C-alpha positions, -999 to +999 in steps of 0.1 A: +088-470-663+089-465-625+092-488-596+077-485-561+093-498-529+069-511-504+078-513-467+058-526-438+057-500-410+039-493-377+011-469-387+009-455-352+046-444-354+049-435-390+027-417-416+023-443-443+009-432-477-012-464-480-027-488-455-041-522-467-065-538-442-074-576-444-103-593-427-088-623-410-122-636-399-138-636-434-140-664-459-124-641-484-097-620-466-103-591-490-141-591-487-160-570-462-195-581-473-204-592-438-203-555-426-234-533-430-230-498-441-234-485-406-207-508-393-185-498-421-190-461-412-179-470-376-147-485-390-140-453-410-148-431-379-124-452-359-097-445-384-106-408-383-103-407-345-067-421-349-061-392-375-060-416-404-083-394-425-076-403-461-092-437-458-113-450-487-134-482-487-131-498-521-153-528-530-143-543-564-170-569-562-198-544-560-179-517-579-185-492-550-164-466-533-170-450-499-152-425-478-158-400-450-154-362-455-139-355-421-142-317-420-177-316-437-189-346-416-205-362-446-202-395-465-193-398-501-205-429-519-201-440-555-218-471-569-194-472-598-157-469-602-157-443-629-144-417-605-116-391-609-082-397-592-090-369-567-119-390-554-099-423-555-069-408-536-086-386-510-070-355-495-091-341-466-072-309-465-084-297-499-114-282-483-115-275-445-152-264-448-147-235-424-127-255-399-108-233-374-071-241-371-060-234-335-024-225-329-007-218-296+023-197-285+037-187-252+064-161-259+055-131-281+081-131-309+084-109-340+070-138-360+037-139-340+034-102-333+002-083-344-001-046-350-038-042-355-037-005-360-013-008-389-027-041-401+007-057-400+011-093-387+040-115-379+051-139-406+042-171-387+007-157-380+002-149-417+017-182-426-009-201-405-039-178-413-033-176-451-028-214-453-060-220-435-078-194-456-065-210-488-079-243-476-113-227-469-107-225-432-097-199-406-071-197-379-068-185-343-036-181-324-040-185-286-014-170-262-010-194-233+000-186-198+034-201-189+048-175-166+082-185-151+080-196-115+042-201-115+038-229-140+059-260-141+077-270-172+056-302-177+024-282-172+036-256-197+042-283-222+007-297-217-008-262-222+011-258-254-004-290-268-039-291-254-066-264-254-084-251-223-108-280-223-079-304-218-091-327-246-087-310-280-052-305-293-038-274-309-028-281-345+006-264-341+026-246-315+046-216-328+072-216-300+103-228-318+123-258-306+160-262-314+172-298-311+199-320-326+175-343-343+140-341-357+114-343-330+084-367-334+053-349-346+072-318-356+078-299-388+110-279-395+113-243-407+123-238-443+152-214-434+177-217-405+179-191-377+211-172-374+223-171-338+238-140-323+250-129-288+236-098-271+262-082-249+262-051-225+277-020-240+308-004-227+303+015-194+312+051-186+348+058-180+359+068-145+378+100-141+410+081-136+404+061-168+395+094-186+428+110-177+448+079-187+429+073-219+446+098-242+479+078-242+483+041-246+501+020-221+533+020-241+534+058-242+529+060-204+557+035-198+580+053-222+573+086-204+580+071-170+612+055-183+624+088-197+618+106-163+635+078-143+666+078-166+668+116-164+667+116-127+694+089-125+716+110-148+710+141-128+717+124-095+749+107-109+762+139-124+750+162-097+778+187-101+770+192-138+734+202-134+723+234-115+686+232-124+664+202-126+659+197-163+625+179-158+610+206-137+625+233-159+611+218-191+577+210-176+570+239-152+598+264-159+612+262-124+648+274-125+674+282-098+695+302-123+687+314-159+688+288-186+714+308-205+738+306-175+738+268-174+763+244-189+762+230-224+751+195-212+723+209-191+711+231-220+710+202-245+691+179-221+666+207-210+659+216-247+654+180-257+630+174-228+612+207-234+605+198-271+594+162-260+571+174-233+557+202-255+544+178-281+532+153-255+513+179-235+497+194-266+486+160-278+473+151-243+453+183-240+438+180-274+427+144-269+414+152-235+393+181-247+379+159-275+369+133-250+352+160-229+328+171-257+307+140-250+311+117-221+335+088-232+326+052-228+346+020-229+347+001-262+319-023-268+328-061-268+335-074-302+344-111-297+347-138-271+382-127-261+366-093-251+340-112-230+367-131-212+387-099-206+358-080-193+344-109-172+310-109-190+291-142-186+264-156-209+232-163-191+215-197-196+181-205-181+179-241-168+154-263-186+156-244-219+173-255-251+211-256-249+215-262-286+230-228-291+262-237-272+262-274-266+288-282-292+309-251-286+336-253-258+344-216-262+308-206-253+305-233-226+334-217-207+313-184-205+280-199-196+264-191-162+232-210-154+202-194-138+170-210-125+141-208-149+121-185-127+147-158-124+162-132-146+199-125-153+215-093-143+219-065-169+256-071-169+251-106-185+251-115-222+224-136-238+224-158-269+194-163-292+179-159-327+190-128-346+154-116-353+144-118-316+177-103-303+174-074-328+140-065-313+151-069-277+181-046-282+158-018-294+131-022-268+125+007-244+133-013-213+167-021-228+173+016-236+193+037-211+173+069-207+200+089-189+227+080-213+203+081-243+216+050-260+208+012-260+221-009-232+231-038-254+247-044-287+252-075-308+286-092-308+300-082-342+331-104-347+317-137-335+287-158-347+278-190-328+263-205-359+228-214-372+200-236-359+169-250-375+138-244-356+111-270-353+074-266-346+054-291-326+023-304-344-006-325-333+002-362-339-006-373-375-020-339-383-032-338-419-022-301-421+015-308-417+021-313-454+001-283-464+019-260-439+053-272-451+043-266-487+029-231-480+059-222-459+082-230-488+060-209-512+062-179-488+100-183-486+106-186-523+084-156-530+102-135-505+070-130-484+086-142-452+114-117-454+090-089-464+067-096-434+095-098-408+111-066-421+078-048-417+075-060-381+111-050-372+106-016-388+076-009-366+094-022-335+123+002-341+100+031-350+079+026-319+110+026-296+124+057-312+091+075-308+089+067-271+125+078-266+119+112-284+087+117-264+105+111-231+132+136-242+105+162-250+089+157-216+122+162-199+126+127-186+159+123-203+183+145-183+209+160-205+231+171-176+240+135-171+263+138-200+283+164-182+308+160-154+292+161-120+308+172-087+308+137-073+324+124-105+354+147-099+361+132-064+388+109-079+405+139-094+406+155-060+420+123-046+447+125-073+455+161-063+456+151-026+479+121-033+502+144-054+504+170-026+512+143+000+538+128-022+553+162-029+554+169+008+572+136+014+598+144-013+602+179+000+607+167+036+632+141+024+652+167+006+652+190+036+664+162+058+691+151+033+703+187+030+706+191+068+724+158+070+750+168+043+755+202+060+761+187+094+784+162+078+805+189+061+807+209+093+821+179+111 
């Protein structure tokens, strides 16, 4: 035994499963005998114009049943009530009778991409087209023109909903919406979108950074501390040391032979020689390893790296902020841009994983000189997941069928299979273009080698060292003359 709850709702705001109409001007409120068949048809057509399509006129006094086939534009009439349930409870979407389902999209995404030469279609295109074909109809996806800066946001929204004649609506718009709550006249995707952040890759190291990279900061600090302590000891016990142990161990500069020095100087010189020998060998080995291919800075891995490197996340005004609205960590990194501009290459962007994976491998995001992608996906941080929504024509009878077919595609693994095919072709095409450019000599291999202008910082280091050495040498000469003159006095 089952029970049914009945609720009175506004049919223009909701999608009720049954509407009961009473004639308030008739002697019998449930009788429509005063209407002719032509007038009754006008009533049914009025319901159809309001997208109430599954309307059946049932006359229990005359034992007759009448309804309008919307897509066939015919009338079905029974003069008896011995009808199957499928005729009593009408579903207009069972047979579209060749009706063409129009869908719109503005931004080309992997889900709506078409590779005609390979006969591979995006999963949303196949979802719409196969659903329409199953219902004895066809589908057409129209790419609308909503170029940034040329079309206002309101005009773009109008173009997404209405066809070129300005009257007929598209059945569905395939540009996903990401909102907190369910939008009116929208259907949700059956699976959530995983959000990721696309960030610029680590840049080339400068020559100064290259020479400092073999040792960590702690090793450099320890080395400087050892040298300072040694110089203080040598200065304090100036009568004990004949040679400079640091210069002797590093460069072999000696005033007298090592064997003629004292025991203390020998011990310190030997200890420093062993220390500097291991450090120099390790430094040279790591430096040669880095020189085999030009080294780069590490790629960002989490939000802390973005803060440390000063990388901001671009957000275009007027678009959905659902990706970061509830995340204070991300909000601190957001930098807003007008909708008609593009962010600099040094900015990060947040979006759906499928779309970002394609953008990262596109040829215009590939550095031809460095022969590597400009961007990577932030590995150790995931903003979360969002559920996309698709706008549909108000009270569209196809909404239920599209939801059902989408669930079937998902459960059968067809959606995953279709998107994997599209991503594979995107990646394959970008690799083919890259290899073709290398064969034509557009990718210059010499850019991986050190150029003369890149060695300018090294010459500056050498110049600074010579100037500093000259200053130290001049200071020693002045001190020596000062002490000699003082002794003579």
